[in-house]
C-alpha positions in Angstrom: 16.4 -159.8 -13.8 19.6 -159.0 -11.7 21.5 -155.6 -12.1 24.5 -157.5 -13.0 23.4 -159.8 -16.2 21.3 -156.3 -17.8 23.6 -155.9 -20.6 25.9 -159.5 -20.6 26.5 -161.3 -23.7 26.7 -164.8 -23.8 24.9 -166.6 -21.0 22.0 -168.5 -20.8 21.7 -171.9 -21.1 25.1 -174.0 -22.1 22.6 -177.0 -24.2 19.9 -178.0 -25.9 16.5 -176.8 -24.4 13.8 -178.6 -26.6 10.6 -180.5 -25.1 9.6 -183.4 -28.2 6.6 -181.9 -27.9 7.6 -178.5 -29.0 10.6 -180.4 -31.3 7.5 -182.4 -33.5 5.3 -179.1 -33.3 8.4 -176.7 -35.0 9.0 -179.6 -37.5 5.3 -179.8 -38.7 5.4 -175.4 -38.6 8.7 -175.7 -41.0 6.8 -178.0 -43.8 4.0 -176.1 -43.7 5.7 -172.9 -43.5 7.4 -174.0 -46.7 5.1 -175.8 -48.7 1.2 -174.5 -48.2 0.2 -171.3 -49.7 1.2 -167.9 -48.9 -2.2 -166.2 -47.0 -2.1 -169.6 -45.0 1.4 -169.3 -43.1 0.5 -166.6 -41.1 -0.9 -169.6 -38.9 1.9 -171.6 -38.1 4.1 -169.3 -37.7 2.0 -166.8 -35.4 1.3 -170.0 -33.1 4.5 -171.4 -32.6 6.1 -167.8 -32.0 3.5 -166.8 -29.5 2.8 -170.3 -27.8 6.3 -171.8 -27.4 8.3 -169.8 -24.3 11.6 -168.3 -25.3 13.5 -171.2 -23.0 12.6 -173.6 -26.2 16.4 -173.9 -28.3 18.9 -175.3 -29.6 22.3 -174.8 -28.5 24.4 -174.9 -31.8 28.5 -174.5 -31.2 27.5 -171.5 -28.3 24.7 -170.0 -30.8 21.2 -169.9 -29.4 19.0 -171.0 -32.1 15.7 -170.4 -30.6 12.7 -172.0 -31.9 10.7 -168.2 -33.0 14.3 -167.7 -34.7 13.9 -171.2 -36.3 10.2 -170.7 -37.7 11.8 -167.2 -38.9 14.7 -168.8 -40.9 12.2 -170.7 -43.0 9.9 -167.8 -43.5 12.7 -165.9 -44.6 13.5 -168.9 -47.4 10.1 -168.9 -48.4 9.7 -165.1 -48.9 13.2 -165.0 -50.8 12.1 -168.0 -53.3 8.9 -165.7 -53.8 11.0 -162.6 -54.7 13.6 -164.6 -57.4 10.8 -166.7 -58.2 8.3 -164.1 -59.5 8.8 -160.6 -61.1 6.9 -158.5 -58.3 7.5 -157.1 -55.1 6.9 -159.8 -52.2 5.6 -156.5 -49.6 2.5 -154.0 -50.3 3.3 -151.0 -51.0 6.9 -151.4 -51.4 9.8 -150.3 -48.6 8.2 -147.2 -47.7 8.6 -144.8 -44.4 7.9 -147.2 -41.8 9.9 -149.7 -43.1 13.1 -147.1 -43.4 12.3 -146.2 -39.9 12.1 -149.6 -38.2 15.2 -150.5 -40.1 17.5 -147.7 -39.8 16.7 -147.9 -35.6 17.1 -151.5 -35.2 20.5 -151.1 -37.2 21.5 -148.3 -34.8 20.5 -149.9 -31.8 22.7 -153.5 -32.7 26.0 -151.2 -34.3 25.5 -149.1 -31.4 25.3 -152.6 -29.1 28.3 -154.1 -30.9 30.6 -150.8 -30.6 30.1 -150.2 -26.8 31.2 -153.6 -26.1 33.3 -154.6 -28.5 33.4 -158.4 -28.0 32.8 -161.4 -29.8 30.1 -162.5 -27.4 28.5 -158.9 -27.8 28.6 -159.5 -32.4 26.8 -162.7 -31.7 24.0 -161.4 -30.2 22.9 -158.6 -31.8 23.5 -160.8 -35.1 20.2 -162.9 -33.3 18.9 -159.7 -32.7 19.1 -158.9 -36.2 17.3 -161.9 -36.8 14.3 -161.4 -34.7 14.2 -157.6 -35.5 14.9 -157.4 -39.5 13.9 -161.9 -40.4 10.5 -161.2 -37.9 9.2 -157.8 -39.4 10.0 -158.3 -43.1 8.5 -162.1 -43.4 5.4 -160.1 -41.5 5.7 -157.7 -44.8 5.6 -160.1 -46.7 2.6 -162.5 -45.2 0.6 -159.8 -44.7 -0.4 -158.0 -47.9 -3.7 -156.9 -48.1 -7.2 -156.4 -45.3 -8.0 -160.4 -46.1 -4.7 -161.1 -44.5 -5.1 -158.6 -41.8 -8.5 -160.3 -40.6 -6.8 -163.7 -40.8 -3.8 -162.7 -38.8 -6.0 -161.1 -36.0 -8.7 -164.0 -36.0 -5.4 -166.6 -35.0 -4.2 -163.6 -32.0 -8.4 -164.2 -30.9 -7.5 -168.3 -30.5 -3.9 -167.6 -28.9 -5.4 -164.9 -27.1 -7.9 -167.0 -25.6 -5.8 -170.6 -25.3 -3.1 -168.2 -23.0 -6.1 -166.7 -20.7 -7.5 -170.1 -20.2 -4.4 -171.2 -19.5 -3.6 -168.0 -16.8 -6.8 -168.2 -15.1 -5.7 -171.8 -14.1 -2.4 -170.8 -13.2 -4.1 -167.9 -11.2 -6.5 -170.4 -9.7 -3.7 -173.2 -9.1 -0.3 -171.5 -9.0 0.9 -173.7 -11.3 1.7 -172.9 -15.1 0.5 -175.3 -17.9 3.8 -173.6 -20.4 6.1 -175.0 -17.6 5.5 -178.7 -19.3 7.0 -176.8 -22.4 10.0 -174.3 -20.9 7.6 -171.7 -19.8 8.0 -170.3 -15.8 6.7 -173.5 -13.0 3.9 -170.4 -11.1 3.2 -167.0 -11.1 4.8 -164.1 -9.3 3.3 -162.9 -6.4 3.1 -159.2 -5.0 1.3 -158.2 -2.6 -0.5 -161.7 -2.2 -1.8 -161.2 -5.3 -0.7 -164.0 -8.2 0.6 -162.4 -11.9 0.3 -164.9 -14.0 2.3 -165.2 -18.1 1.6 -168.0 -19.5 4.1 -169.0 -22.4 5.8 -165.4 -22.0 8.8 -164.1 -19.9 7.4 -162.1 -17.7 3.8 -160.9 -16.7 4.0 -157.6 -18.4 4.3 -158.6 -21.5 1.4 -161.4 -21.4 -0.6 -158.3 -20.0 0.8 -156.4 -22.7 -0.2 -158.5 -25.8 -3.1 -159.5 -24.5 -4.6 -155.8 -23.8 -3.3 -154.4 -27.1 -5.3 -156.6 -28.7 -8.4 -155.6 -27.6 -9.0 -153.0 -30.5 -7.8 -155.7 -33.4 -11.0 -158.1 -32.0 -13.4 -155.5 -31.8 -12.0 -154.1 -35.8 -12.9 -158.1 -36.5 -16.3 -157.5 -34.9 -16.7 -154.4 -37.0 -16.1 -156.1 -40.1 -19.0 -158.5 -39.8 -16.8 -161.5 -41.2 -16.3 -163.1 -37.4 -17.9 -161.8 -35.0 -17.3 -165.3 -32.7 -14.1 -165.4 -33.9 -14.1 -161.8 -32.3 -15.6 -162.8 -29.0 -13.3 -165.2 -28.1 -10.6 -162.4 -29.1 -12.4 -160.0 -26.5 -12.8 -162.8 -23.9 -9.1 -163.7 -24.0 -8.0 -160.3 -24.1 -9.7 -159.7 -20.8 -8.8 -162.7 -19.0 -4.8 -162.4 -19.9 -5.1 -158.4 -18.8 -7.2 -159.3 -15.9 -5.0 -162.2 -14.5 -1.0 -160.4 -15.5 -2.3 -158.2 -12.6 -0.6 -155.0 -13.7 -1.2 -151.9 -14.1 0.8 -151.4 -16.9 -1.2 -153.6 -18.6 -4.8 -152.7 -17.2 -3.6 -149.1 -18.4 -2.9 -150.4 -22.0 -6.4 -152.4 -22.0 -8.3 -149.3 -21.2 -5.9 -146.8 -23.4 -7.6 -148.8 -26.1 -11.4 -148.5 -25.3 -10.9 -144.9 -24.7 -9.4 -144.7 -28.4 -11.7 -146.7 -29.7 -14.5 -144.6 -27.9 -12.6 -141.4 -28.6 -14.3 -142.2 -32.8 -17.0 -139.2 -32.9 -14.1 -137.0 -32.5 -12.5 -138.1 -35.7 -12.6 -135.7 -37.7 -11.0 -132.8 -34.9 -8.0 -134.8 -34.3 -6.0 -131.8 -34.6 -7.8 -129.5 -32.2 -7.2 -133.1 -30.0 -3.3 -133.0 -30.4 -2.9 -129.5 -29.7 -5.4 -129.6 -26.6 -3.1 -132.0 -25.0 -0.1 -130.1 -26.1 -1.6 -126.9 -24.1 -3.2 -128.8 -21.3 0.6 -131.2 -20.4 2.4 -127.3 -20.8 0.0 -125.9 -18.1 0.1 -128.8 -15.9 4.3 -128.6 -16.2 3.4 -124.6 -14.7 1.5 -126.2 -12.0 3.2 -129.1 -10.7 6.2 -128.8 -8.2 7.6 -132.2 -9.9 8.3 -132.7 -13.9 5.4 -133.4 -16.2 6.0 -137.0 -16.6 6.1 -137.8 -12.3 2.0 -137.9 -13.5 2.7 -141.3 -13.6 3.7 -141.8 -10.3 0.4 -141.7 -8.9 -0.6 -144.5 -11.0 -1.7 -147.5 -9.2 -4.7 -149.7 -10.6 -4.2 -152.9 -8.9 -2.8 -152.0 -5.4 0.9 -153.2 -5.5 1.8 -150.8 -9.0 5.6 -149.6 -9.4 4.7 -147.0 -11.0 7.1 -144.0 -9.1 10.5 -146.6 -10.7 8.7 -145.9 -14.1 8.6 -141.8 -13.5 12.4 -142.6 -12.1 13.1 -143.7 -14.6 12.0 -141.2 -17.3 13.7 -138.7 -15.4 16.7 -140.4 -14.6 17.0 -141.0 -18.7 16.3 -137.5 -18.6 18.9 -136.3 -16.9 21.8 -138.7 -18.3 21.6 -137.3 -21.9 24.7 -136.9 -22.3 25.5 -140.5 -21.1 23.5 -142.4 -24.1 22.9 -139.8 -26.5 25.6 -140.8 -28.6 25.9 -144.7 -29.0 23.5 -145.6 -25.9 24.6 -146.8 -22.4 26.1 -150.1 -21.4 24.5 -149.9 -18.0 22.2 -147.7 -16.0 22.4 -149.5 -13.0 24.6 -146.5 -12.0 22.0 -143.7 -12.4 20.0 -145.0 -9.5 17.9 -148.0 -7.6 16.5 -150.5 -9.8 17.2 -148.3 -12.6 19.1 -151.5 -14.6 15.4 -152.5 -15.5 14.0 -150.4 -18.1 10.4 -151.0 -18.4 10.1 -148.6 -20.5 10.2 -149.1 -24.6 11.4 -145.7 -25.3 14.1 -145.7 -22.7 15.4 -148.9 -24.0 15.6 -148.1 -27.5 17.2 -145.1 -26.2 20.0 -146.6 -24.1 20.5 -149.6 -26.4 21.0 -147.4 -29.4 21.6 -143.6 -28.8 19.6 -140.1 -30.0 19.6 -141.0 -33.2 17.9 -144.7 -32.8 15.4 -143.2 -30.1 14.0 -140.5 -32.7 13.4 -143.1 -35.5 11.3 -145.2 -33.0 9.4 -142.2 -32.5 9.8 -141.2 -36.3 8.0 -144.7 -37.2 5.5 -144.1 -34.5 4.8 -140.7 -36.1 4.2 -141.6 -39.3 2.2 -144.5 -38.6 -0.3 -142.5 -37.0 -0.4 -140.3 -40.2 -0.5 -143.0 -42.8 -3.9 -143.9 -40.9 -4.9 -140.5 -40.4 -4.4 -139.9 -44.5 -6.2 -143.3 -45.4 -9.0 -142.3 -43.5 -9.8 -139.1 -44.9 -9.1 -140.7 -47.7 -12.2 -142.6 -47.4 -14.5 -140.5 -45.6 -18.0 -141.5 -46.0 -17.1 -145.1 -46.2 -18.0 -146.4 -42.4 -16.5 -149.5 -42.7 -13.3 -148.8 -43.9 -12.7 -145.0 -41.8 -13.4 -147.7 -38.2 -10.8 -149.8 -40.3 -8.1 -147.1 -40.0 -9.9 -145.7 -36.6 -9.3 -149.2 -34.8 -5.5 -149.6 -36.1 -4.6 -146.3 -34.7 -6.1 -147.5 -31.4 -4.0 -150.4 -31.8 -1.6 -148.4 -32.3 -2.0 -145.9 -29.2 -2.6 -148.8 -27.0 1.0 -149.5 -27.7 2.1 -146.8 -27.6 0.7 -146.3 -23.7 2.4 -149.7 -22.8 5.9 -148.8 -23.8 5.7 -146.1 -21.0 5.5 -149.2 -18.6 6.9 -151.9 -20.6 9.8 -152.9 -23.2 9.1 -156.5 -25.2 11.9 -158.1 -24.7 10.4 -161.6 -25.4 7.8 -163.2 -27.6 5.6 -160.2 -27.3 8.0 -157.8 -29.9 5.9 -159.9 -32.4 3.0 -158.4 -32.0 4.3 -155.1 -32.7 6.3 -156.1 -35.9 2.7 -157.7 -36.8 0.5 -154.5 -36.1 3.2 -152.3 -38.4 2.8 -154.8 -41.2 -1.1 -154.2 -40.6 -1.2 -150.8 -40.9 1.7 -150.3 -44.1 -0.8 -153.2 -45.8 -4.2 -151.2 -45.3 -2.6 -148.0 -46.0 -0.7 -148.8 -49.2 -3.0 -148.5 -51.3 -4.6 -145.4 -50.8 -0.7 -144.0 -50.3 1.4 -144.4 -52.7 2.6 -141.5 -55.2 1.1 -141.5 -58.4 2.8 -142.0 -61.3 1.4 -139.2 -63.6 3.7 -136.1 -64.2 0.7 -134.0 -63.6 -0.3 -135.3 -60.3 3.4 -135.7 -59.2 3.9 -132.1 -60.2 0.7 -130.6 -57.8 2.1 -132.8 -54.5 6.2 -131.5 -55.7 4.0 -128.0 -55.1 1.7 -128.6 -52.8 -1.7 -128.6 -54.0 -2.3 -132.6 -53.6 -2.3 -133.5 -50.1 -1.5 -137.7 -51.4 -1.4 -139.4 -54.4 -3.6 -141.9 -54.5 -3.1 -144.1 -57.5 -1.4 -147.2 -57.9 0.8 -149.3 -61.0 -1.9 -151.9 -61.3 -5.3 -151.0 -59.8 -8.2 -153.3 -60.0 -10.7 -150.9 -59.6 -10.8 -147.0 -58.9 -13.9 -144.7 -58.2 -12.8 -140.8 -58.7 -14.1 -138.1 -55.2 -12.9 -134.4 -56.5 -10.0 -134.0 -57.3 -8.7 -137.5 -55.4 -8.8 -141.3 -56.9 -9.4 -144.3 -54.5 -8.1 -147.6 -55.6 -8.3 -151.0 -54.6 -5.7 -152.9 -55.5 -4.4 -157.0 -55.5 -1.0 -157.3 -55.7 -0.1 -160.7 -53.7 2.3 -163.3 -53.5 0.9 -166.7 -53.1 
């Protein structure tokens, strides 16, 4: 993306660019989303969102209706029908703190950009942004309501990863992208003589991030014992996508997932581990000549990484705090060479939404880790359940590591939304506040760390002064 197009609006295709095969697939997917049972809607949704390049779109009255947006529109219609036709919540656990942080972070970004540019094109652009983010996120919250839905979604991602991985290997060998037939890039980028493949994604960094962050989820599928063959398919796809993207960010994200998985023996000592990391970073800062974030500049796992750019981006983001803290900034291109290329999710959120959006984004990640940690403690002694929360945390950790080298500007953002939905659904039965007055009083005065009662439990098991429950609140 050239510097002068970093934050422009009203550009892009000036006509409909929709391959007939994609059109047929989209129509079939829309019909399925409207008529099949809720638990199966995840399949047509994910396959269309991830396997169709973002260049495939309808152009109507100056508005770009991407295939993913059309799918989201009909999915949200299905969700609203379920909401008003049944006296039940459409999202498990109700509107929790993860949802709140996500919602307000998104609203802050949309409002900041609209105020900064004060143009009709910017407003239309941000309506599309809200459509993607709020529509996509809450649709996935509707579709992921329990552990069965989580495993079903992972199975779908496993097959998507294998399809992309095999096609990206073909792209690497022939320099031709199979997805070019339906609007994808014609071939791989080449850096220092090495192909960087992208499949249906908008960039090789996105493709690599998608594949790398699936590793812990595929291991979770294996550990569940429900679909080991599918788990192997997903692991193969994850590896192939990471390898063929030929990116240090992708490889580091992949290794972060492995590292988190093997950190399992230390799960009961995570407080000490976190403080150890803080103390270690502080000690490094005392002995280093450059700020601590310039450690990133020394990471080059593929021989052609732009790791110094990532470190410089963080450095200038901090130095120019007063440029962006209020409502973001129109463009950071004037900060330095290539600084328009904000390939860092944290920096991107700050630049587009200001300090409030930046804090909300970090708070959202923090709340997710807290929910997973509390849920794992509540199920201590049940290894299968503990592994569920630990591996979801490993997937979350791999995304956080990846965020230092990439921002999700294409369909990859939906795998992030999906993980957030999985975390909320998995932890909701254990972390819903008790409705009993005594329990509420104990929670207010800090005597009970968590409430484990739900309004309509299907089965309960008491352990000490805590009660764990399992319940079902499916919307079909």
